[in-house]
C-alpha positions as CSV (number, residue, x, y, z in Angstrom):
1,M,0.0,0.0,0.0
2,N,1.4,3.4,-0.9
3,A,1.8,6.1,1.7
4,P,-0.4,9.2,1.3
5,S,1.2,12.0,-0.5
6,P,2.5,14.9,1.7
7,L,-0.2,17.1,0.4
8,L,-3.0,14.7,1.2
9,A,-1.6,13.9,4.7
10,G,-1.2,17.6,5.4
11,T,-4.7,18.3,4.2
12,L,-6.1,15.5,6.4
13,D,-4.1,16.8,9.4
14,L,-5.5,20.3,8.9
15,L,-9.1,19.0,8.6
16,I,-8.7,16.9,11.7
17,L,-7.1,19.7,13.7
18,K,-9.8,22.2,12.6
19,T,-12.6,19.7,13.5
20,V,-11.1,18.9,16.9
21,S,-10.6,22.6,17.7
22,I,-14.4,22.7,18.2
23,G,-14.1,20.4,21.1
24,P,-13.1,16.8,22.0
25,M,-14.5,14.2,19.6
26,H,-14.1,10.5,19.0
27,G,-12.9,9.2,15.7
28,Y,-16.3,8.4,14.1
29,A,-17.6,11.9,15.0
30,I,-14.5,13.5,13.5
31,A,-15.1,11.6,10.2
32,Q,-18.8,12.4,10.2
33,H,-18.1,16.1,10.9
34,I,-15.7,16.4,7.9
35,Q,-18.2,14.6,5.7
36,R,-21.0,16.8,6.8
37,L,-19.0,20.0,6.3
38,S,-18.0,19.0,2.8
39,N,-21.6,18.1,1.9
40,D,-20.5,14.5,1.5
41,A,-17.7,15.4,-0.9
42,L,-15.0,14.1,1.5
43,R,-15.2,10.8,3.2
44,V,-12.4,9.9,5.6
45,E,-12.0,6.2,5.8
46,E,-10.8,4.4,9.0
47,G,-7.6,3.3,7.2
48,S,-6.7,7.0,6.8
49,L,-8.2,8.5,9.9
50,Y,-6.8,6.4,12.7
51,P,-3.2,6.4,11.5
52,A,-3.5,10.2,11.1
53,L,-4.8,10.6,14.7
54,Q,-2.0,8.4,16.0
55,R,0.6,10.4,14.0
56,M,-0.7,13.6,15.4
57,Q,-0.7,12.3,19.0
58,V,3.0,11.3,18.5
59,K,3.7,14.8,17.3
60,G,2.0,16.2,20.3
61,W,-0.8,18.0,18.4
62,L,-3.6,15.8,19.9
63,A,-4.2,14.2,23.3
64,S,-6.7,11.5,23.9
65,E,-8.7,9.9,26.7
66,T,-11.1,7.0,26.8
67,K,-14.6,7.6,28.0
68,R,-18.2,6.7,27.3
69,S,-19.8,8.0,24.2
70,P,-23.5,9.1,24.2
71,T,-24.4,5.6,23.0
72,G,-22.8,4.1,26.1
73,R,-19.8,2.6,24.3
74,Q,-16.2,3.2,25.3
75,A,-14.5,5.5,22.8
76,R,-11.2,7.4,22.5
77,Y,-11.9,11.2,22.5
78,Y,-9.2,13.4,20.9
79,R,-8.6,17.0,21.9
80,L,-6.4,19.7,20.6
81,T,-3.2,20.5,22.5
82,A,-1.4,23.8,22.7
83,A,1.0,22.5,20.1
84,G,-1.9,21.4,17.9
85,R,-3.5,24.9,18.2
86,K,-0.1,26.4,17.2
87,Q,0.1,24.1,14.2
88,L,-3.4,24.9,13.2
89,I,-2.7,28.7,13.0
90,A,0.8,28.2,11.4
């Protein structure tokens, strides 16, 4: 499998950072928000989303915690860090 191009990876990172800047969200909510905002033009698949979230945590742009979603399931919620906010405005 080919790695995403730097442009695509950078665009996905920006979309995720912008989405999470609204408030903490779990992965599915992040993907749904991006899809809704783009009027269904952009669909972020799990195979792209979760590696990107992991990469951004390693870079210190996102932090996460596990808690219950509104449906009662355990979910990992991602939030923007100070470094992530700085990256978003850079």
